[in-house]
N, CA, C and O atoms as CSV, one atom per row, in Angstrom:
chain,resi,resn,atom,element,x,y,z
A,1,MET,N,N,0.866,-1.152,0.066
A,1,MET,CA,C,-0.170,0.258,-0.093
A,1,MET,C,C,1.296,1.324,0.155
A,1,MET,O,O,2.302,1.324,0.864
A,2,ARG,N,N,0.642,2.220,-0.965
A,2,ARG,CA,C,1.119,3.413,-0.921
A,2,ARG,C,C,0.688,4.501,0.206
A,2,ARG,O,O,-0.499,4.822,0.266
A,3,PRO,N,N,1.513,5.002,0.987
A,3,PRO,CA,C,0.880,6.225,1.541
A,3,PRO,C,C,0.808,7.296,0.972
A,3,PRO,O,O,-0.115,8.066,1.237
A,4,TRP,N,N,1.574,7.539,0.235
A,4,TRP,CA,C,1.683,8.945,-0.571
A,4,TRP,C,C,0.787,9.576,-1.506
A,4,TRP,O,O,1.194,9.270,-2.626
A,5,PRO,N,N,-0.387,10.416,-1.607
A,5,PRO,CA,C,-1.112,10.592,-2.906
A,5,PRO,C,C,-0.219,10.691,-4.152
A,5,PRO,O,O,-0.456,10.081,-5.195
A,6,TRP,N,N,0.638,11.361,-3.994
A,6,TRP,CA,C,1.416,11.431,-5.171
A,6,TRP,C,C,1.858,10.285,-6.158
A,6,TRP,O,O,2.038,10.359,-7.373
A,7,HIS,N,N,2.014,8.967,-5.126
A,7,HIS,CA,C,2.369,7.697,-6.041
A,7,HIS,C,C,1.147,7.496,-7.074
A,7,HIS,O,O,1.368,6.950,-8.155
A,8,ASP,N,N,0.225,7.816,-6.828
A,8,ASP,CA,C,-1.095,7.522,-8.256
A,8,ASP,C,C,-0.573,8.238,-9.268
A,8,ASP,O,O,-0.757,7.725,-10.371
A,9,ARG,N,N,0.111,9.416,-9.254
A,9,ARG,CA,C,0.396,10.200,-10.555
A,9,ARG,C,C,1.411,9.204,-11.027
A,9,ARG,O,O,2.164,8.463,-10.395
A,10,PRO,N,N,1.203,9.411,-12.466
A,10,PRO,CA,C,2.343,8.928,-13.452
A,10,PRO,C,C,3.672,9.659,-13.237
A,10,PRO,O,O,3.725,10.886,-13.158
A,11,ALA,N,N,4.713,8.883,-13.148
A,11,ALA,CA,C,6.199,10.051,-13.240
A,11,ALA,C,C,6.861,9.152,-14.110
A,11,ALA,O,O,6.925,7.924,-14.044
A,12,TYR,N,N,7.447,10.103,-15.108
A,12,TYR,CA,C,8.366,9.823,-15.906
A,12,TYR,C,C,9.680,10.537,-15.489
A,12,TYR,O,O,9.967,11.638,-15.020
A,13,ALA,N,N,10.483,9.199,-15.943
A,13,ALA,CA,C,12.202,10.032,-15.596
A,13,ALA,C,C,13.046,9.395,-16.571
A,13,ALA,O,O,12.747,8.421,-17.262
A,14,GLU,N,N,14.249,10.105,-16.559
A,14,GLU,CA,C,15.235,9.604,-17.831
A,14,GLU,C,C,16.380,10.278,-17.508
A,14,GLU,O,O,16.472,11.435,-17.096
A,15,THR,N,N,17.503,9.249,-17.782
A,15,THR,CA,C,19.091,9.398,-17.642
A,15,THR,C,C,19.992,9.240,-18.855
A,15,THR,O,O,19.993,8.299,-19.649
A,16,ASP,N,N,20.639,10.156,-18.857
A,16,ASP,CA,C,21.895,9.698,-20.270
A,16,ASP,C,C,23.069,9.342,-19.623
A,16,ASP,O,O,24.013,8.869,-20.255
A,17,TYR,N,N,23.113,9.574,-18.089
A,17,TYR,CA,C,24.421,9.255,-17.305
A,17,TYR,C,C,25.467,7.951,-17.506
A,17,TYR,O,O,26.694,7.930,-17.415
A,18,PRO,N,N,24.429,6.773,-17.843
A,18,PRO,CA,C,25.102,5.442,-18.290
A,18,PRO,C,C,25.593,5.999,-19.610
A,18,PRO,O,O,26.801,5.852,-19.791
A,19,HIS,N,N,24.967,6.560,-20.498
A,19,HIS,CA,C,25.582,6.854,-21.833
A,19,HIS,C,C,27.237,7.624,-22.113
A,19,HIS,O,O,28.286,7.351,-22.698
A,20,THR,N,N,26.654,8.732,-21.278
A,20,THR,CA,C,27.911,9.609,-21.108
A,20,THR,C,C,29.108,9.312,-20.384
A,20,THR,O,O,30.230,9.744,-20.651
A,21,ALA,N,N,28.741,8.418,-19.296
A,21,ALA,CA,C,29.923,8.143,-18.555
A,21,ALA,C,C,30.538,6.720,-18.944
A,21,ALA,O,O,31.739,6.455,-18.887
A,22,PHE,N,N,29.625,5.934,-19.309
A,22,PHE,CA,C,30.271,4.354,-19.827
A,22,PHE,C,C,29.810,4.157,-21.044
A,22,PHE,O,O,29.941,2.968,-21.336
A,23,GLY,N,N,29.407,4.673,-21.753
A,23,GLY,CA,C,29.038,4.348,-23.259
A,23,GLY,C,C,28.080,3.373,-23.380
A,23,GLY,O,O,28.066,2.554,-24.299
A,24,TRP,N,N,27.316,3.427,-22.532
A,24,TRP,CA,C,25.969,2.030,-22.238
A,24,TRP,C,C,24.743,3.072,-22.629
A,24,TRP,O,O,24.812,4.261,-22.939
A,25,SER,N,N,23.638,2.231,-22.508
A,25,SER,CA,C,22.647,3.015,-23.178
A,25,SER,C,C,21.492,3.898,-21.928
A,25,SER,O,O,21.240,3.663,-20.746
A,26,ALA,N,N,21.060,4.858,-22.801
A,26,ALA,CA,C,20.336,5.602,-21.471
A,26,ALA,C,C,19.323,5.193,-21.162
A,26,ALA,O,O,19.031,4.201,-21.830
A,27,LEU,N,N,18.593,5.467,-20.448
A,27,LEU,CA,C,17.535,5.005,-19.564
A,27,LEU,C,C,16.292,5.723,-19.479
A,27,LEU,O,O,16.342,6.945,-19.343
A,28,GLN,N,N,15.259,5.173,-19.536
A,28,GLN,CA,C,13.978,5.839,-19.375
A,28,GLN,C,C,13.198,5.028,-18.315
A,28,GLN,O,O,13.248,3.802,-18.215
A,29,SER,N,N,12.426,5.909,-17.488
A,29,SER,CA,C,11.137,5.009,-16.951
A,29,SER,C,C,9.807,5.309,-16.778
A,29,SER,O,O,9.567,6.516,-16.824
A,30,LEU,N,N,9.069,4.738,-16.632
A,30,LEU,CA,C,7.385,5.339,-16.343
A,30,LEU,C,C,6.972,4.652,-15.022
A,30,LEU,O,O,7.113,3.441,-14.848
A,31,ARG,N,N,6.446,5.503,-14.089
A,31,ARG,CA,C,5.959,4.690,-12.743
A,31,ARG,C,C,4.590,5.187,-12.845
A,31,ARG,O,O,4.319,6.386,-12.918
A,32,THR,N,N,3.651,4.152,-12.849
A,32,THR,CA,C,2.068,4.514,-12.986
A,32,THR,C,C,1.583,3.366,-12.407
A,32,THR,O,O,2.114,2.259,-12.494
A,33,GLY,N,N,0.310,3.702,-11.662
A,33,GLY,CA,C,-0.614,2.488,-10.757
A,33,GLY,C,C,0.744,1.965,-10.127
A,33,GLY,O,O,1.692,2.617,-9.691
A,34,LYS,N,N,0.530,0.388,-10.222
A,34,LYS,CA,C,1.165,-0.218,-9.589
A,34,LYS,C,C,2.682,-0.764,-10.149
A,34,LYS,O,O,3.484,-1.523,-9.605
A,35,TYR,N,N,2.737,-0.119,-11.353
A,35,TYR,CA,C,3.865,-0.602,-12.254
A,35,TYR,C,C,5.012,0.068,-12.222
A,35,TYR,O,O,4.807,1.278,-12.131
A,36,LEU,N,N,6.563,-0.332,-12.274
A,36,LEU,CA,C,7.305,0.568,-12.846
A,36,LEU,C,C,7.877,0.087,-14.082
A,36,LEU,O,O,8.337,-1.054,-14.120
A,37,TYR,N,N,7.896,0.809,-15.059
A,37,TYR,CA,C,8.061,0.256,-16.448
A,37,TYR,C,C,9.833,0.854,-16.494
A,37,TYR,O,O,10.018,1.963,-15.992
A,38,VAL,N,N,10.726,0.316,-16.924
A,38,VAL,CA,C,12.276,0.788,-17.212
A,38,VAL,C,C,12.348,0.011,-19.094
A,38,VAL,O,O,12.175,-1.126,-19.533
A,39,GLN,N,N,12.667,1.264,-19.689
A,39,GLN,CA,C,12.979,1.051,-20.926
A,39,GLN,C,C,14.411,1.229,-20.907
A,39,GLN,O,O,14.997,2.284,-20.662
A,40,ALA,N,N,15.023,-0.101,-21.236
A,40,ALA,CA,C,16.508,-0.510,-21.104
A,40,ALA,C,C,16.976,-1.034,-22.492
A,40,ALA,O,O,16.285,-0.805,-23.484
A,41,PRO,N,N,18.200,-1.769,-22.584
A,41,PRO,CA,C,18.410,-2.575,-23.740
A,41,PRO,C,C,17.250,-3.699,-23.726
A,41,PRO,O,O,16.684,-4.191,-24.702
A,42,ARG,N,N,17.053,-3.967,-22.381
A,42,ARG,CA,C,16.371,-5.228,-21.948
A,42,ARG,C,C,15.104,-4.590,-20.856
A,42,ARG,O,O,15.171,-4.373,-19.646
A,43,ARG,N,N,14.079,-4.419,-21.718
A,43,ARG,CA,C,12.948,-3.672,-20.966
A,43,ARG,C,C,12.531,-4.529,-19.644
A,43,ARG,O,O,12.283,-5.734,-19.678
A,44,GLU,N,N,12.492,-3.709,-18.458
A,44,GLU,CA,C,12.033,-4.307,-17.597
A,44,GLU,C,C,10.723,-3.655,-16.721
A,44,GLU,O,O,10.450,-2.457,-16.803
A,45,LEU,N,N,10.016,-4.522,-15.945
A,45,LEU,CA,C,8.726,-4.307,-15.588
A,45,LEU,C,C,8.329,-5.079,-14.391
A,45,LEU,O,O,8.263,-6.307,-14.326
A,46,TYR,N,N,7.994,-3.986,-13.176
A,46,TYR,CA,C,8.025,-4.521,-11.817
A,46,TYR,C,C,6.500,-4.310,-11.330
A,46,TYR,O,O,5.847,-3.458,-11.931
A,47,ASP,N,N,5.964,-4.940,-10.410
A,47,ASP,CA,C,4.972,-5.096,-9.826
A,47,ASP,C,C,5.362,-3.925,-8.187
A,47,ASP,O,O,6.195,-4.417,-7.426
A,48,GLU,N,N,4.931,-2.906,-7.882
A,48,GLU,CA,C,5.695,-2.331,-6.861
A,48,GLU,C,C,5.148,-2.657,-5.649
A,48,GLU,O,O,5.773,-2.577,-4.591
A,49,VAL,N,N,3.812,-3.085,-5.766
A,49,VAL,CA,C,2.917,-3.524,-4.614
A,49,VAL,C,C,3.336,-4.821,-4.127
A,49,VAL,O,O,3.581,-5.090,-2.951
A,50,ALA,N,N,3.403,-5.629,-5.147
A,50,ALA,CA,C,3.940,-7.105,-4.936
A,50,ALA,C,C,5.496,-7.286,-4.664
A,50,ALA,O,O,6.021,-8.215,-4.050
A,51,ASP,N,N,6.024,-6.357,-5.167
A,51,ASP,CA,C,7.757,-6.439,-5.347
A,51,ASP,C,C,8.467,-5.349,-5.243
A,51,ASP,O,O,9.230,-4.900,-6.098
A,52,ALA,N,N,8.187,-4.824,-4.007
A,52,ALA,CA,C,8.755,-3.371,-3.580
A,52,ALA,C,C,10.303,-3.206,-4.027
A,52,ALA,O,O,10.748,-2.184,-4.549
A,53,LYS,N,N,10.868,-4.086,-3.811
A,53,LYS,CA,C,12.460,-3.895,-3.950
A,53,LYS,C,C,12.643,-4.114,-5.575
A,53,LYS,O,O,13.820,-4.034,-5.926
A,54,ALA,N,N,11.825,-4.341,-6.487
A,54,ALA,CA,C,11.775,-4.476,-7.875
A,54,ALA,C,C,13.077,-5.462,-8.269
A,54,ALA,O,O,14.067,-5.111,-8.911
A,55,GLU,N,N,12.818,-6.734,-7.734
A,55,GLU,CA,C,13.597,-7.873,-7.937
A,55,GLU,C,C,13.181,-9.033,-8.753
A,55,GLU,O,O,13.814,-10.080,-8.890
A,56,HIS,N,N,11.837,-8.667,-9.374
A,56,HIS,CA,C,11.212,-9.754,-10.204
A,56,HIS,C,C,10.488,-8.893,-11.629
A,56,HIS,O,O,9.474,-8.205,-11.743
A,57,ASN,N,N,11.527,-9.308,-12.563
A,57,ASN,CA,C,11.019,-8.287,-13.904
A,57,ASN,C,C,10.214,-9.324,-14.350
A,57,ASN,O,O,10.426,-10.535,-14.401
A,58,LEU,N,N,8.821,-8.346,-14.806
A,58,LEU,CA,C,7.883,-9.196,-15.308
A,58,LEU,C,C,7.476,-8.959,-16.677
A,58,LEU,O,O,6.301,-8.998,-17.040
A,59,ALA,N,N,8.516,-8.699,-17.472
A,59,ALA,CA,C,8.253,-7.859,-18.894
A,59,ALA,C,C,7.817,-8.565,-19.697
A,59,ALA,O,O,6.891,-8.249,-20.443
A,60,ALA,N,N,8.794,-10.394,-19.702
A,60,ALA,CA,C,8.595,-11.454,-20.367
A,60,ALA,C,C,7.063,-12.165,-19.725
A,60,ALA,O,O,6.437,-12.925,-20.463
A,61,GLU,N,N,6.648,-11.919,-18.616
A,61,GLU,CA,C,5.706,-12.466,-18.533
A,61,GLU,C,C,4.179,-11.707,-18.621
A,61,GLU,O,O,3.120,-12.302,-18.820
A,62,SER,N,N,4.310,-10.536,-18.461
A,62,SER,CA,C,3.268,-9.519,-18.587
A,62,SER,C,C,3.368,-8.498,-19.825
A,62,SER,O,O,3.481,-7.274,-19.771
A,63,THR,N,N,3.299,-9.320,-20.942
A,63,THR,CA,C,3.774,-8.369,-22.418
A,63,THR,C,C,2.717,-7.208,-22.520
A,63,THR,O,O,2.981,-6.077,-22.928
A,64,ALA,N,N,1.337,-7.694,-22.043
A,64,ALA,CA,C,0.158,-6.502,-22.507
A,64,ALA,C,C,0.450,-5.428,-21.778
A,64,ALA,O,O,0.427,-4.336,-22.345
A,65,ALA,N,N,0.798,-5.510,-20.322
A,65,ALA,CA,C,1.252,-4.388,-19.499
A,65,ALA,C,C,2.527,-3.745,-19.925
A,65,ALA,O,O,2.748,-2.535,-19.900
A,66,ALA,N,N,3.385,-4.727,-20.339
A,66,ALA,CA,C,4.934,-3.867,-20.646
A,66,ALA,C,C,4.788,-2.931,-21.804
A,66,ALA,O,O,5.081,-1.739,-21.899
A,67,ASP,N,N,4.140,-3.962,-22.860
A,67,ASP,CA,C,3.809,-2.864,-24.135
A,67,ASP,C,C,2.644,-1.649,-24.142
A,67,ASP,O,O,2.484,-0.885,-25.093
A,68,THR,N,N,1.959,-1.624,-23.053
A,68,THR,CA,C,1.293,-0.327,-22.817
A,68,THR,C,C,1.887,0.554,-22.336
A,68,THR,O,O,1.683,1.670,-22.814
A,69,LEU,N,N,2.789,0.428,-21.282
A,69,LEU,CA,C,3.580,1.296,-20.784
A,69,LEU,C,C,4.693,1.592,-21.763
A,69,LEU,O,O,5.122,2.745,-21.714
A,70,ALA,N,N,5.203,0.835,-22.578
A,70,ALA,CA,C,6.149,1.554,-23.339
A,70,ALA,C,C,5.540,2.554,-24.459
A,70,ALA,O,O,6.022,3.620,-24.842
A,71,SER,N,N,4.677,2.094,-24.762
A,71,SER,CA,C,3.501,3.047,-25.838
A,71,SER,C,C,3.455,4.272,-25.136
A,71,SER,O,O,4.008,5.228,-25.680
A,72,ARG,N,N,2.875,4.451,-23.968
A,72,ARG,CA,C,3.032,5.771,-23.099
A,72,ARG,C,C,4.185,6.099,-22.673
A,72,ARG,O,O,4.286,7.256,-22.267
A,73,LEU,N,N,5.156,5.399,-22.634
A,73,LEU,CA,C,6.283,6.000,-22.245
A,73,LEU,C,C,6.847,6.764,-23.581
A,73,LEU,O,O,7.314,7.897,-23.459
A,74,ASP,N,N,6.797,6.153,-24.793
A,74,ASP,CA,C,7.113,6.874,-26.019
A,74,ASP,C,C,6.203,8.019,-26.367
A,74,ASP,O,O,6.479,8.992,-27.067
A,75,GLY,N,N,5.174,7.766,-25.817
A,75,GLY,CA,C,3.938,9.208,-26.433
A,75,GLY,C,C,4.541,10.231,-25.558
A,75,GLY,O,O,4.845,11.321,-26.044
A,76,ILE,N,N,4.814,9.882,-23.846
A,76,ILE,CA,C,5.461,11.128,-23.223
A,76,ILE,C,C,6.374,11.457,-23.948
A,76,ILE,O,O,6.274,12.651,-24.231
A,77,ARG,N,N,7.591,10.780,-24.584
A,77,ARG,CA,C,8.864,11.200,-25.122
A,77,ARG,C,C,8.815,12.257,-26.316
A,77,ARG,O,O,9.487,13.251,-26.590
A,78,GLN,N,N,7.581,11.525,-26.988
A,78,GLN,CA,C,7.291,12.381,-28.256
A,78,GLN,C,C,6.892,13.735,-27.795
A,78,GLN,O,O,7.548,14.666,-28.263
A,79,LYS,N,N,5.897,14.026,-26.929
A,79,LYS,CA,C,5.405,15.339,-26.599
A,79,LYS,C,C,6.281,16.199,-26.191
A,79,LYS,O,O,6.157,17.362,-26.576
A,80,THR,N,N,7.385,15.831,-25.306
A,80,THR,CA,C,8.270,16.399,-24.774
A,80,THR,C,C,9.717,16.904,-25.445
A,80,THR,O,O,10.419,17.811,-24.998
A,81,SER,N,N,9.957,16.179,-26.501
A,81,SER,CA,C,11.060,16.064,-26.974
A,81,SER,C,C,11.386,17.023,-28.152
A,81,SER,O,O,10.464,17.663,-28.657
A,82,SER,N,N,12.460,17.131,-28.539
A,82,SER,CA,C,12.558,18.267,-29.791
A,82,SER,C,C,13.695,18.066,-30.226
A,82,SER,O,O,14.723,18.189,-29.558
A,83,HIS,N,N,13.615,17.644,-31.715
A,83,HIS,CA,C,14.901,17.305,-32.660
A,83,HIS,C,C,15.611,18.718,-33.040
A,83,HIS,O,O,16.689,18.700,-33.634
A,84,ARG,N,N,14.984,19.942,-32.686
A,84,ARG,CA,C,15.622,20.967,-33.359
A,84,ARG,C,C,16.874,21.342,-32.491
A,84,ARG,O,O,16.854,21.183,-31.270
A,85,GLU,N,N,18.024,21.872,-33.188
A,85,GLU,CA,C,18.949,22.139,-32.504
A,85,GLU,C,C,18.858,23.418,-31.296
A,85,GLU,O,O,17.901,24.192,-31.315
A,86,ALA,N,N,19.714,23.514,-30.489
A,86,ALA,CA,C,19.369,24.673,-29.527
A,86,ALA,C,C,20.018,25.843,-29.853
A,86,ALA,O,O,21.197,25.622,-30.132
A,87,PRO,N,N,19.660,27.164,-29.936
A,87,PRO,CA,C,19.820,28.323,-30.536
A,87,PRO,C,C,21.364,28.512,-29.927
A,87,PRO,O,O,21.637,28.306,-28.744
A,88,LYS,N,N,22.263,28.912,-30.872
A,88,LYS,CA,C,23.652,29.395,-30.108
A,88,LYS,C,C,23.635,30.776,-29.482
A,88,LYS,O,O,23.208,31.811,-29.994
A,89,ALA,N,N,24.117,30.626,-28.409
A,89,ALA,CA,C,24.222,32.103,-27.472
A,89,ALA,C,C,25.024,32.900,-28.199
A,89,ALA,O,O,25.989,32.330,-28.709
A,90,ALA,N,N,24.893,34.193,-28.420
A,90,ALA,CA,C,25.705,35.344,-28.615
A,90,ALA,C,C,26.434,35.742,-27.380
A,90,ALA,O,O,25.998,36.002,-26.258
A,91,VAL,N,N,27.913,35.725,-27.955
A,91,VAL,CA,C,28.690,36.043,-26.830
A,91,VAL,C,C,29.516,37.459,-27.143
A,91,VAL,O,O,30.265,37.547,-28.116
A,92,ASP,N,N,29.326,38.402,-26.339
A,92,ASP,CA,C,30.126,39.619,-26.695
A,92,ASP,C,C,31.581,39.529,-26.668
A,92,ASP,O,O,32.142,39.144,-25.642
A,93,PRO,N,N,32.227,39.848,-27.695
A,93,PRO,CA,C,33.864,39.538,-27.575
A,93,PRO,C,C,34.366,40.282,-26.373
A,93,PRO,O,O,35.112,39.701,-25.584
A,94,MET,N,N,33.936,41.775,-26.143
A,94,MET,CA,C,34.600,42.020,-24.990
A,94,MET,C,C,34.311,41.554,-23.578
A,94,MET,O,O,35.153,41.558,-22.679
A,95,ALA,N,N,32.933,41.114,-23.440
A,95,ALA,CA,C,32.907,40.360,-22.202
A,95,ALA,C,C,33.604,39.004,-22.244
A,95,ALA,O,O,33.828,38.422,-21.183
A,96,ASN,N,N,33.889,38.573,-23.185
A,96,ASN,CA,C,34.729,37.290,-23.108
A,96,ASN,C,C,36.412,37.713,-22.625
A,96,ASN,O,O,37.082,37.006,-21.872
A,97,GLU,N,N,36.767,38.675,-23.082
A,97,GLU,CA,C,37.797,39.148,-22.827
A,97,GLU,C,C,38.444,39.468,-21.365
A,97,GLU,O,O,39.595,39.421,-20.932
A,98,ASN,N,N,37.038,39.856,-20.738
A,98,ASN,CA,C,37.262,40.331,-19.181
A,98,ASN,C,C,37.269,38.863,-18.278
A,98,ASN,O,O,37.585,38.887,-17.089
A,99,TRP,N,N,36.933,37.740,-18.887
A,99,TRP,CA,C,37.059,36.567,-17.948
A,99,TRP,C,C,38.285,35.858,-17.903
A,99,TRP,O,O,38.811,35.418,-18.925
A,100,PRO,N,N,38.834,35.706,-16.611
A,100,PRO,CA,C,40.259,35.409,-16.514
A,100,PRO,C,C,40.554,33.946,-17.303
A,100,PRO,O,O,39.738,33.024,-17.287
A,101,ARG,N,N,41.738,33.891,-17.933
A,101,ARG,CA,C,42.165,32.521,-18.707
A,101,ARG,C,C,41.956,31.336,-17.976
A,101,ARG,O,O,42.339,31.399,-16.808
A,102,LEU,N,N,41.456,30.277,-18.338
A,102,LEU,CA,C,41.421,29.295,-17.412
A,102,LEU,C,C,42.225,27.974,-18.173
A,102,LEU,O,O,41.867,26.840,-17.857
A,103,ASP,N,N,43.064,28.115,-18.947
A,103,ASP,CA,C,44.144,27.277,-19.385
A,103,ASP,C,C,45.309,26.957,-18.678
A,103,ASP,O,O,45.989,25.943,-18.830
A,104,THR,N,N,45.541,28.073,-17.731
A,104,THR,CA,C,46.598,27.858,-17.140
A,104,THR,C,C,46.310,27.738,-15.553
A,104,THR,O,O,45.204,28.103,-15.154
A,105,PHE,N,N,47.193,27.277,-14.696
A,105,PHE,CA,C,46.752,27.169,-13.291
A,105,PHE,C,C,46.533,28.425,-12.583
A,105,PHE,O,O,45.862,28.516,-11.554
A,106,GLN,N,N,47.314,29.700,-13.360
A,106,GLN,CA,C,47.229,30.787,-12.297
A,106,GLN,C,C,45.981,31.306,-12.746
A,106,GLN,O,O,45.263,31.869,-11.920
A,107,GLY,N,N,45.558,31.187,-14.107
A,107,GLY,CA,C,44.280,31.550,-14.528
A,107,GLY,C,C,43.077,31.254,-13.517
A,107,GLY,O,O,42.180,32.015,-13.157
A,108,ALA,N,N,43.362,29.700,-13.108
A,108,ALA,CA,C,42.553,29.071,-12.210
A,108,ALA,C,C,42.246,29.539,-10.968
A,108,ALA,O,O,41.163,29.608,-10.388
A,109,ALA,N,N,43.570,29.916,-10.573
A,109,ALA,CA,C,43.487,30.463,-9.358
A,109,ALA,C,C,42.700,31.852,-9.056
A,109,ALA,O,O,42.016,32.034,-8.048
A,110,THR,N,N,42.912,32.827,-10.119
A,110,THR,CA,C,42.537,34.025,-10.476
A,110,THR,C,C,40.891,33.860,-10.269
A,110,THR,O,O,40.189,34.579,-9.557
A,111,PHE,N,N,40.545,32.960,-10.910
A,111,PHE,CA,C,38.871,32.700,-11.025
A,111,PHE,C,C,38.436,32.455,-9.968
A,111,PHE,O,O,37.552,33.190,-9.529
A,112,ARG,N,N,38.858,31.449,-9.267
A,112,ARG,CA,C,38.496,31.120,-8.084
A,112,ARG,C,C,38.623,32.239,-7.072
A,112,ARG,O,O,37.559,32.291,-6.455
A,113,ARG,N,N,39.389,33.063,-6.682
A,113,ARG,CA,C,39.724,34.138,-5.735
A,113,ARG,C,C,38.333,35.272,-6.339
A,113,ARG,O,O,37.996,36.230,-5.643
A,114,GLN,N,N,37.700,34.997,-7.588
A,114,GLN,CA,C,36.820,36.209,-7.938
A,114,GLN,C,C,35.777,35.804,-7.643
A,114,GLN,O,O,34.880,36.625,-7.450
A,115,MET,N,N,35.535,34.510,-7.511
A,115,MET,CA,C,34.229,33.888,-7.139
A,115,MET,C,C,33.572,34.071,-6.076
A,115,MET,O,O,34.143,33.450,-5.180
A,116,PRO,N,N,32.226,34.854,-5.507
A,116,PRO,CA,C,31.973,35.157,-4.303
A,116,PRO,C,C,31.751,33.948,-3.430
A,116,PRO,O,O,31.496,34.088,-2.234
């Protein structure tokens, strides 16, 4: 039983850390109702009521639930993702000259002293 009312709301999460740090796949997850679905190279599905520690992957046994949650997760990603390139920031060349040089030890020390 879940004591917190926010547990009844779907929650989406993603991380690129495994990809950027180790070259592994990024992960996405969707927690909704009693299920936790994890989109990974091998998808994972856990019944959080019966398996609070997420030790028993049900994705192979409960394909309908896993497929439904995978579809919902993809829908969330499509609604919230953009394939557009982020706009380039305009940098004032004069402002750039006022920053201490960070490519030398002395510049890094100067920069640290200037920080509040």
